[in-house]
Backbone as ProteinMPNN parsed JSONL, in Angstrom:
{"seq_chain_A": "MKLYVMRHGPAEDQAASGADAHRALTPAGRERVRAVAKVLTENGEAPAQLVTSPLVRAVQTAEIVAVTSGLTDRGGTVAVLSEMAPGGGAVALARRLASGGQKRVMLVGHEPDLSNLVAALLGSFERPFDKAAVVGIHLPSGPAPARLRFVLDPKALRFDPDARGTPK", "coords_chain_A": {"N_chain_A": [[-15.026, -18.719, -84.834], [-14.943, -16.511, -87.53], [-17.65, -14.834, -88.481], [-19.481, -13.575, -91.122], [-22.222, -11.715, -91.795], [-24.316, -10.987, -94.329], [-26.543, -8.881, -96.033], [-28.387, -9.246, -99.032], [-27.685, -7.394, -102.082], [-29.105, -4.303, -103.486], [-32.075, -4.891, -105.316], [-34.093, -5.526, -108.266], [-37.459, -4.273, -108.469], [-39.466, -5.958, -109.364], [-39.461, -9.138, -110.847], [-39.231, -10.354, -114.242], [-40.653, -12.705, -114.431], [-42.443, -12.408, -112.428], [-42.163, -13.645, -110.014], [-41.071, -13.425, -106.689], [-38.728, -14.714, -105.83], [-37.14, -14.671, -108.07], [-36.169, -12.139, -108.453], [-33.613, -10.03, -109.531], [-30.326, -8.561, -108.909], [-29.944, -5.042, -109.262], [-28.149, -2.992, -111.677], [-26.867, -0.931, -110.181], [-27.016, -2.139, -107.702], [-25.328, -4.335, -108.042], [-22.888, -2.991, -108.295], [-22.711, -1.812, -105.743], [-22.472, -4.085, -104.1], [-20.071, -5.13, -105.088], [-18.316, -3.05, -104.341], [-18.528, -3.177, -101.524], [-17.505, -5.753, -101.07], [-14.905, -5.323, -101.92], [-13.961, -3.505, -99.968], [-14.104, -5.139, -97.688], [-12.187, -7.097, -98.384], [-9.854, -5.516, -98.651], [-9.507, -4.879, -96.008], [-8.683, -7.189, -94.826], [-10.691, -9.053, -94.397], [-11.836, -10.994, -96.033], [-14.06, -13.593, -96.911], [-13.66, -17.151, -96.383], [-15.401, -19.05, -97.042], [-18.571, -19.198, -98.563], [-22.034, -18.995, -98.021], [-25.279, -19.076, -99.189], [-28.664, -17.887, -99.583], [-31.148, -19.437, -101.681], [-32.484, -17.632, -103.343], [-32.465, -15.54, -106.214], [-31.308, -12.879, -106.072], [-29.734, -13.032, -103.773], [-27.972, -15.139, -104.375], [-26.622, -13.979, -106.545], [-25.394, -11.844, -105.186], [-23.65, -13.252, -103.449], [-22.029, -14.535, -105.351], [-20.746, -12.341, -106.563], [-19.285, -11.357, -104.374], [-17.616, -13.583, -103.988], [-16.04, -13.59, -106.331], [-14.908, -10.965, -106.319], [-13.52, -10.941, -103.889], [-11.602, -12.802, -104.347], [-12.059, -15.419, -103.723], [-12.986, -17.367, -105.527], [-10.748, -17.6, -107.134], [-9.095, -18.928, -105.427], [-10.121, -21.409, -105.453], [-12.48, -21.649, -104.091], [-16.037, -22.002, -103.487], [-19.555, -21.17, -103.879], [-21.994, -22.027, -101.65], [-25.325, -23.004, -101.851], [-27.944, -22.915, -99.75], [-30.973, -23.991, -98.257], [-31.469, -23.206, -95.657], [-30.784, -20.544, -95.524], [-32.742, -19.236, -96.892], [-35.686, -17.11, -96.861], [-37.263, -17.444, -93.74], [-35.855, -19.713, -93.12], [-33.489, -21.88, -91.346], [-31.3, -20.231, -90.162], [-29.923, -19.595, -87.77], [-29.383, -22.058, -86.505], [-27.813, -23.128, -88.54], [-25.562, -21.375, -88.545], [-24.501, -21.887, -85.993], [-23.912, -24.611, -86.279], [-21.937, -24.521, -88.267], [-19.931, -23.108, -86.884], [-19.374, -24.887, -84.767], [-18.36, -26.92, -86.247], [-15.827, -26.197, -86.851], [-15.302, -24.326, -88.829], [-13.759, -21.398, -90.271], [-13.865, -18.701, -91.512], [-16.663, -17.568, -92.465], [-19.171, -16.448, -94.672], [-22.527, -15.59, -94.555], [-25.218, -15.116, -96.662], [-28.217, -13.443, -97.038], [-31.596, -12.482, -96.236], [-33.805, -9.864, -95.056], [-36.447, -9.995, -92.63], [-34.869, -11.897, -91.501], [-32.038, -11.874, -91.215], [-31.485, -9.835, -89.335], [-32.76, -11.007, -87.18], [-31.174, -13.313, -86.905], [-28.636, -12.191, -86.214], [-29.354, -10.869, -83.85], [-30.126, -13.091, -82.306], [-27.674, -14.368, -82.014], [-26.068, -12.416, -80.764], [-27.559, -11.517, -78.633], [-28.918, -9.104, -78.738], [-29.82, -6.771, -81.311], [-30.016, -3.793, -82.698], [-29.675, -2.237, -84.933], [-30.189, -0.79, -88.238], [-30.437, -2.971, -91.065], [-29.161, -2.504, -93.782], [-29.37, -2.909, -97.385], [-26.835, -4.878, -98.749], [-25.257, -4.546, -96.519], [-22.846, -5.563, -94.03], [-22.336, -7.527, -91.206], [-19.922, -8.224, -88.904], [-19.03, -10.913, -86.889], [-17.691, -12.536, -84.049], [-17.922, -15.84, -83.536], [-17.865, -18.221, -81.249], [-16.938, -21.727, -81.026], [-17.87, -23.127, -78.899], [-19.755, -22.798, -75.802], [-19.342, -20.112, -75.174], [-20.212, -16.604, -75.375], [-21.239, -14.928, -78.417], [-19.551, -12.267, -80.194], [-19.778, -8.935, -81.291], [-17.958, -7.725, -83.992], [-17.666, -5.849, -86.109], [-19.52, -3.437, -88.082], [-20.295, -3.015, -91.366], [-21.108, -0.367, -93.183], [-22.881, -0.04, -96.05], [-23.498, 2.234, -97.495], [-21.799, 4.256, -96.7], [-19.469, 2.932, -96.978], [-17.62, 2.098, -95.009], [-16.204, 0.806, -91.985], [-18.196, 0.687, -89.101], [-17.574, 2.888, -86.553], [-18.84, 2.867, -84.116], [-19.389, 0.312, -83.47], [-18.654, -2.414, -81.301], [-15.322, -3.327, -80.94], [-12.883, -3.794, -83.566], [-12.183, -4.368, -87.041], [-10.058, -7.145, -87.641]], "CA_chain_A": [[-15.249, -18.511, -86.247], [-15.321, -15.191, -87.995], [-18.888, -14.942, -89.234], [-19.879, -12.37, -91.829], [-23.633, -11.805, -92.143], [-24.509, -9.968, -95.364], [-27.828, -8.788, -96.722], [-28.225, -9.124, -100.489], [-27.649, -6.039, -102.611], [-30.351, -3.775, -104.032], [-32.608, -5.72, -106.399], [-35.214, -4.981, -109.018], [-38.726, -4.321, -107.736], [-40.237, -7.112, -109.804], [-38.823, -9.953, -111.886], [-40.059, -10.572, -115.433], [-41.526, -13.852, -114.151], [-43.38, -12.031, -111.377], [-41.838, -14.359, -108.78], [-40.125, -12.729, -105.809], [-37.461, -15.463, -105.786], [-36.385, -14.426, -109.303], [-35.702, -10.748, -108.555], [-32.158, -9.936, -109.689], [-29.7, -7.309, -108.505], [-29.898, -3.967, -110.253], [-26.752, -2.629, -111.953], [-26.338, -0.197, -109.018], [-26.876, -3.127, -106.631], [-24.098, -5.086, -108.327], [-21.751, -2.116, -107.975], [-22.627, -1.66, -104.289], [-21.944, -5.342, -103.557], [-18.654, -5.187, -105.48], [-17.591, -2.086, -103.501], [-18.488, -3.718, -100.163], [-16.56, -6.88, -101.081], [-13.557, -4.755, -102.038], [-13.597, -2.962, -98.655], [-13.839, -6.29, -96.822], [-10.914, -7.702, -98.796], [-8.783, -4.578, -98.312], [-9.355, -4.864, -94.548], [-8.332, -8.526, -94.358], [-11.905, -9.728, -93.946], [-12.421, -11.79, -97.113], [-14.517, -14.903, -96.424], [-13.069, -18.369, -96.94], [-16.531, -19.875, -97.438], [-19.8, -18.427, -98.755], [-23.275, -19.748, -97.993], [-26.306, -18.123, -99.572], [-30.056, -18.23, -99.86], [-31.326, -19.8, -103.083], [-33.122, -16.578, -104.119], [-31.536, -15.034, -107.227], [-30.557, -11.69, -105.641], [-28.736, -13.454, -102.785], [-26.952, -15.909, -105.097], [-25.81, -13.015, -107.289], [-24.572, -11.133, -104.196], [-22.587, -14.16, -103.017], [-21.107, -14.752, -106.472], [-19.937, -11.127, -106.716], [-18.327, -11.359, -103.263], [-16.642, -14.658, -104.236], [-15.113, -13.153, -107.38], [-14.204, -9.751, -105.898], [-12.622, -11.251, -102.768], [-10.604, -13.778, -104.777], [-12.405, -16.763, -103.254], [-13.046, -18.29, -106.667], [-9.361, -17.818, -107.575], [-8.503, -19.878, -104.479], [-10.847, -22.676, -105.559], [-13.683, -21.646, -103.262], [-17.325, -22.014, -104.163], [-20.704, -20.632, -103.164], [-22.967, -23.064, -101.3], [-26.701, -22.527, -101.806], [-28.634, -23.731, -98.751], [-32.329, -23.548, -97.93], [-31.472, -22.567, -94.328], [-30.615, -19.1, -95.677], [-33.939, -18.687, -97.523], [-36.583, -16.51, -95.872], [-37.9, -18.404, -92.849], [-34.997, -20.893, -92.941], [-32.875, -22.092, -90.033], [-29.971, -19.624, -90.214], [-29.249, -19.635, -86.463], [-28.847, -23.416, -86.357], [-26.745, -23.27, -89.532], [-24.382, -20.645, -88.062], [-23.929, -22.633, -84.86], [-23.356, -25.859, -86.816], [-20.68, -24.177, -88.944], [-18.942, -22.76, -85.855], [-18.977, -26.094, -84.044], [-17.644, -27.773, -87.19], [-14.46, -25.723, -87.017], [-15.129, -23.383, -89.936], [-12.985, -20.244, -89.805], [-14.286, -17.394, -92.035], [-17.845, -17.903, -93.253], [-20.154, -15.401, -94.943], [-23.898, -16.008, -94.811], [-25.921, -14.087, -97.43], [-29.643, -13.698, -96.958], [-32.676, -11.511, -96.369], [-34.458, -9.311, -93.872], [-35.897, -9.696, -91.31], [-34.159, -13.074, -90.983], [-30.655, -11.587, -90.817], [-31.533, -9.114, -88.051], [-33.109, -12.012, -86.166], [-29.979, -14.142, -86.721], [-27.626, -11.433, -85.474], [-29.889, -10.668, -82.492], [-30.071, -14.374, -81.596], [-26.276, -14.672, -81.692], [-25.475, -11.391, -79.896], [-28.447, -11.168, -77.524], [-29.756, -8.027, -79.266], [-29.245, -6.057, -82.461], [-31.002, -2.741, -82.949], [-29.264, -1.413, -86.069], [-30.806, -1.135, -89.516], [-29.641, -3.903, -91.87], [-29.323, -2.025, -95.145], [-28.984, -3.832, -98.453], [-25.385, -5.051, -98.925], [-24.556, -4.345, -95.248], [-22.186, -6.739, -93.477], [-22.069, -7.515, -89.77], [-18.875, -9.174, -88.557], [-19.252, -11.48, -85.556], [-16.856, -13.653, -83.595], [-18.835, -16.86, -83.036], [-17.082, -19.337, -80.729], [-17.471, -23.062, -81.287], [-18.461, -23.651, -77.669], [-20.846, -22.061, -75.175], [-19.025, -18.698, -74.945], [-21.096, -15.732, -76.152], [-20.753, -14.304, -79.646], [-19.133, -10.874, -79.99], [-19.81, -8.075, -82.47], [-16.636, -7.261, -84.41], [-17.825, -4.616, -86.882], [-20.651, -3.271, -88.985], [-19.874, -2.332, -92.584], [-22.201, 0.435, -93.74], [-22.66, -0.055, -97.491], [-23.661, 3.568, -98.078], [-20.587, 5.016, -96.392], [-18.351, 2.038, -97.273], [-16.636, 2.129, -93.933], [-16.562, 0.065, -90.788], [-18.862, 1.549, -88.136], [-16.741, 3.061, -85.353], [-19.624, 2.659, -82.896], [-19.457, -1.126, -83.183], [-17.612, -2.859, -80.372], [-14.237, -4.03, -81.627], [-12.5, -3.327, -84.893], [-11.777, -5.49, -87.884], [-8.686, -7.612, -87.421]], "C_chain_A": [[-15.548, -17.041, -86.49], [-16.522, -15.38, -88.902], [-19.212, -13.588, -89.83], [-21.328, -12.573, -92.256], [-23.922, -10.656, -93.098], [-25.913, -10.045, -95.942], [-27.542, -8.652, -98.218], [-28.225, -7.66, -100.905], [-29.006, -5.591, -103.133], [-30.786, -4.538, -105.287], [-33.768, -5.008, -107.09], [-36.5, -5.166, -108.221], [-39.551, -5.543, -108.102], [-39.472, -7.824, -110.912], [-39.784, -10.091, -113.07], [-41.049, -11.707, -115.211], [-42.626, -13.514, -113.15], [-43.093, -12.694, -110.04], [-40.794, -13.598, -107.966], [-38.755, -13.403, -105.81], [-36.577, -15.189, -106.991], [-35.865, -12.996, -109.425], [-34.18, -10.702, -108.539], [-31.638, -8.612, -109.143], [-29.802, -6.295, -109.641], [-28.431, -3.699, -110.589], [-26.119, -1.856, -110.78], [-26.144, -1.139, -107.833], [-25.616, -3.952, -106.805], [-22.868, -4.253, -107.956], [-21.599, -1.945, -106.472], [-22.028, -2.911, -103.659], [-20.457, -5.461, -103.871], [-17.814, -4.258, -104.59], [-17.465, -2.584, -102.064], [-17.479, -4.861, -100.087], [-15.12, -6.382, -101.166], [-13.088, -4.207, -100.691], [-13.291, -4.102, -97.681], [-12.461, -6.879, -97.119], [-9.736, -6.814, -98.417], [-8.511, -4.527, -96.811], [-9.079, -6.25, -93.971], [-9.507, -9.341, -93.885], [-12.591, -10.519, -95.064], [-12.85, -13.144, -96.568], [-13.771, -16.046, -97.105], [-14.161, -19.315, -97.437], [-17.75, -18.978, -97.536], [-20.995, -19.367, -98.787], [-24.399, -18.755, -98.25], [-27.693, -18.752, -99.654], [-30.171, -18.611, -101.335], [-31.994, -18.717, -103.938], [-32.082, -15.877, -104.993], [-30.699, -13.865, -106.719], [-29.476, -12.035, -104.614], [-27.621, -14.252, -103.451], [-26.046, -14.96, -105.868], [-24.889, -12.236, -106.351], [-23.389, -12.005, -103.787], [-21.569, -14.392, -104.131], [-20.203, -13.544, -106.694], [-18.891, -11.055, -105.61], [-17.244, -12.403, -103.515], [-15.604, -14.229, -105.27], [-14.266, -11.977, -106.9], [-13.192, -10.028, -104.793], [-11.513, -12.235, -103.149], [-10.903, -15.193, -104.335], [-12.428, -17.755, -104.412], [-11.654, -18.573, -107.212], [-8.655, -18.84, -106.687], [-9.241, -21.216, -104.485], [-12.092, -22.757, -104.718], [-14.948, -21.597, -104.089], [-18.391, -21.36, -103.291], [-21.672, -21.782, -102.917], [-24.347, -22.425, -101.192], [-27.473, -23.461, -100.882], [-29.988, -23.135, -98.391], [-32.407, -22.892, -96.551], [-31.332, -21.054, -94.415], [-31.779, -18.444, -96.411], [-34.799, -18.021, -96.457], [-37.315, -17.586, -95.068], [-37.093, -19.663, -92.599], [-34.389, -20.948, -91.551], [-31.465, -21.532, -89.949], [-29.224, -19.704, -88.882], [-28.617, -21.012, -86.258], [-27.699, -23.65, -87.332], [-25.465, -22.595, -89.041], [-23.714, -21.405, -86.919], [-23.291, -23.941, -85.325], [-22.02, -25.593, -87.513], [-19.583, -23.856, -87.93], [-18.462, -24.003, -85.118], [-18.212, -27.062, -84.93], [-16.246, -27.283, -87.505], [-14.238, -24.811, -88.211], [-14.476, -22.109, -89.41], [-13.551, -18.89, -90.234], [-15.452, -17.623, -92.999], [-18.725, -16.679, -93.432], [-21.488, -16.06, -95.249], [-24.611, -14.855, -95.511], [-27.398, -14.416, -97.432], [-30.482, -12.448, -96.997], [-33.131, -10.99, -95.003], [-35.884, -9.838, -93.812], [-35.069, -10.838, -90.717], [-32.743, -12.754, -90.493], [-30.6, -10.808, -89.511], [-31.855, -10.083, -86.922], [-31.923, -12.925, -85.873], [-28.95, -13.425, -85.857], [-28.085, -11.204, -84.038], [-29.825, -11.958, -81.681], [-28.645, -14.701, -81.169], [-25.692, -13.707, -80.664], [-26.315, -11.066, -78.661], [-29.374, -10.032, -77.887], [-29.038, -7.406, -80.459], [-30.296, -5.059, -82.923], [-30.668, -1.879, -84.156], [-30.057, -1.76, -87.318], [-29.872, -2.044, -90.318], [-29.875, -3.532, -93.332], [-28.915, -3.08, -96.159], [-27.485, -3.738, -98.685], [-24.594, -4.749, -97.653], [-23.944, -5.668, -94.795], [-21.974, -6.52, -91.983], [-21.041, -8.61, -89.508], [-19.037, -9.605, -87.113], [-18.176, -12.516, -85.273], [-17.819, -14.642, -82.951], [-18.016, -18.056, -82.567], [-17.744, -20.682, -81.021], [-18.173, -23.641, -80.07], [-19.532, -22.738, -77.113], [-20.565, -20.572, -74.93], [-19.911, -17.815, -75.822], [-20.42, -15.211, -77.426], [-20.421, -12.845, -79.348], [-19.183, -10.134, -81.317], [-18.405, -7.565, -82.765], [-16.722, -5.954, -85.165], [-19.148, -4.623, -87.62], [-20.131, -2.482, -90.176], [-21.098, -1.678, -93.198], [-21.994, 0.531, -95.242], [-22.796, 1.313, -98.141], [-22.427, 4.419, -97.848], [-19.329, 4.245, -96.764], [-17.222, 2.177, -96.265], [-17.133, 1.251, -92.798], [-17.128, 1.056, -89.781], [-18.01, 1.677, -86.877], [-17.509, 2.874, -84.056], [-19.789, 1.197, -82.551], [-18.363, -1.475, -82.202], [-16.571, -3.642, -81.14], [-13.964, -3.413, -82.991], [-12.123, -4.519, -85.725], [-10.329, -5.864, -87.644], [-8.311, -8.58, -88.508]], "O_chain_A": [[-16.307, -16.413, -85.751], [-16.427, -16.006, -89.958], [-19.218, -12.575, -89.13], [-21.628, -13.506, -93.001], [-23.792, -9.489, -92.729], [-26.406, -11.117, -96.291], [-26.567, -8.014, -98.614], [-28.703, -6.794, -100.172], [-29.943, -6.385, -103.215], [-29.988, -4.795, -106.188], [-34.335, -4.042, -106.579], [-36.62, -6.084, -107.41], [-40.254, -6.102, -107.259], [-38.907, -7.187, -111.801], [-40.998, -9.961, -112.913], [-42.16, -11.677, -115.741], [-43.616, -14.237, -113.035], [-43.712, -12.347, -109.034], [-39.763, -13.181, -108.494], [-37.731, -12.72, -105.793], [-35.375, -15.449, -106.939], [-35.188, -12.67, -110.401], [-33.539, -11.262, -107.65], [-32.399, -7.666, -108.94], [-29.752, -6.648, -110.819], [-27.55, -4.14, -109.851], [-24.965, -2.103, -110.429], [-25.214, -0.962, -107.046], [-24.914, -4.238, -105.835], [-21.919, -4.77, -107.366], [-20.476, -1.932, -105.967], [-21.17, -2.813, -102.781], [-19.67, -5.851, -103.008], [-16.732, -4.636, -104.142], [-16.41, -2.431, -101.448], [-16.687, -4.931, -99.146], [-14.223, -6.957, -100.55], [-11.938, -4.42, -100.308], [-12.318, -4.03, -96.931], [-11.672, -7.127, -96.207], [-8.726, -7.308, -97.916], [-7.41, -4.172, -96.389], [-9.225, -6.465, -92.768], [-9.346, -10.235, -93.055], [-13.81, -10.691, -95.035], [-12.09, -13.783, -95.84], [-13.314, -15.925, -98.242], [-13.88, -20.267, -98.165], [-17.95, -18.099, -96.698], [-20.986, -20.389, -99.473], [-24.467, -17.709, -97.605], [-27.854, -19.967, -99.774], [-29.373, -18.154, -102.153], [-32.064, -18.873, -105.157], [-30.952, -15.649, -104.56], [-29.484, -13.86, -106.919], [-28.42, -11.402, -104.588], [-26.449, -14.062, -103.128], [-24.825, -15.12, -105.847], [-23.729, -11.993, -106.685], [-22.249, -11.54, -103.78], [-20.367, -14.439, -103.869], [-19.018, -13.706, -106.984], [-17.734, -10.727, -105.874], [-16.066, -12.132, -103.278], [-14.413, -14.484, -105.094], [-13.045, -11.987, -107.055], [-12.123, -9.419, -104.764], [-10.594, -12.474, -102.365], [-10.085, -16.088, -104.546], [-11.933, -18.873, -104.276], [-11.398, -19.672, -107.703], [-7.737, -19.53, -107.128], [-9.008, -22.059, -103.619], [-12.711, -23.817, -104.63], [-14.928, -21.198, -105.254], [-18.157, -21.042, -102.125], [-22.118, -22.437, -103.859], [-24.511, -21.411, -100.513], [-27.642, -24.644, -101.18], [-30.125, -21.921, -98.24], [-33.317, -22.103, -96.299], [-31.717, -20.347, -93.484], [-31.807, -17.22, -96.544], [-34.662, -18.33, -95.273], [-37.903, -18.51, -95.63], [-37.573, -20.587, -91.943], [-34.737, -20.149, -90.682], [-30.522, -22.28, -89.691], [-28.003, -19.865, -88.876], [-27.45, -21.113, -85.88], [-26.715, -24.303, -86.983], [-24.39, -23.191, -89.116], [-22.492, -21.543, -86.893], [-22.241, -24.334, -84.815], [-21.076, -26.368, -87.357], [-18.44, -24.282, -88.094], [-17.265, -24.154, -84.872], [-17.494, -27.929, -84.431], [-15.549, -27.875, -88.329], [-13.092, -24.546, -88.573], [-14.623, -21.776, -88.234], [-13.703, -18.006, -89.391], [-15.251, -17.842, -94.194], [-18.998, -15.955, -92.474], [-21.578, -16.962, -96.082], [-24.608, -13.732, -95.006], [-27.794, -15.527, -97.783], [-30.154, -11.478, -97.68], [-32.874, -11.592, -93.96], [-36.477, -10.105, -94.857], [-34.623, -10.759, -89.572], [-32.298, -13.293, -89.48], [-29.753, -11.089, -88.663], [-31.287, -9.988, -85.834], [-31.688, -13.278, -84.718], [-28.451, -13.986, -84.882], [-27.289, -11.331, -83.107], [-29.505, -11.925, -80.493], [-28.428, -15.249, -80.088], [-24.919, -14.112, -79.796], [-25.83, -10.408, -77.741], [-30.505, -9.984, -77.403], [-27.818, -7.504, -80.595], [-31.333, -5.436, -83.468], [-31.333, -0.867, -84.378], [-30.544, -2.882, -87.457], [-28.651, -1.897, -90.251], [-30.676, -4.157, -94.027], [-28.203, -4.029, -95.831], [-26.934, -2.644, -98.802], [-23.365, -4.699, -97.704], [-24.442, -6.746, -95.122], [-21.498, -5.469, -91.555], [-21.257, -9.774, -89.846], [-19.165, -8.771, -86.218], [-17.795, -13.283, -86.157], [-18.457, -14.331, -81.946], [-17.522, -18.827, -83.39], [-18.954, -20.76, -81.234], [-18.988, -24.554, -80.203], [-20.155, -21.983, -77.859], [-21.466, -19.842, -74.518], [-20.318, -18.237, -76.905], [-19.198, -15.075, -77.493], [-20.929, -12.259, -78.392], [-18.699, -10.626, -82.336], [-17.738, -7.031, -81.878], [-15.943, -5.037, -84.904], [-19.803, -5.655, -87.765], [-19.583, -1.392, -90.006], [-22.009, -2.357, -93.673], [-21.013, 1.134, -95.679], [-22.264, 1.532, -99.23], [-22.05, 5.217, -98.706], [-18.247, 4.825, -96.858], [-16.053, 2.347, -96.613], [-18.329, 0.99, -92.671], [-16.592, 2.153, -89.627], [-17.752, 0.68, -86.202], [-16.898, 2.735, -82.996], [-20.271, 0.863, -81.469], [-17.27, -0.909, -82.253], [-16.914, -4.534, -81.916], [-14.746, -2.603, -83.488], [-11.778, -5.573, -85.189], [-9.475, -4.996, -87.466], [-7.194, -9.097, -88.517]]}, "name": "protein", "num_of_chains": 1, "seq": "MKLYVMRHGPAEDQAASGADAHRALTPAGRERVRAVAKVLTENGEAPAQLVTSPLVRAVQTAEIVAVTSGLTDRGGTVAVLSEMAPGGGAVALARRLASGGQKRVMLVGHEPDLSNLVAALLGSFERPFDKAAVVGIHLPSGPAPARLRFVLDPKALRFDPDARGTPK"}
């Protein structure tokens, strides 16, 4: 399975309600997510399925990716699952999706959970996970180890050449 792990885009410091779960993307955050989704799509890395945390900023990130990548035009939807919420079971979710034969799945969530997810799948992960960053991983359905495919730096909007492998 091609797994795309994406951190939500830049969000407001505080929601009007005062609840962290209600913090929305800023206008600049929306633009950054749109630009990242465009780069993914242009490089043949558009997800076929999106799974997101229920927190507003993550749902908004996933919805922007779905529209920008054309997923919604192809009848795709965004699944909101508690496993992607802070402290959820993202590792088990990723493995379950891979063993279920999914092909191109994007998981949208939060730090430090995403760094922990990527480290658990790859054995280690020492890179910063900036807002709207995407880590591409090949996650086999069986016992074979996962492999880092690319890191998309949202500030430079390019695939990281220091990552092992290149987008395919």
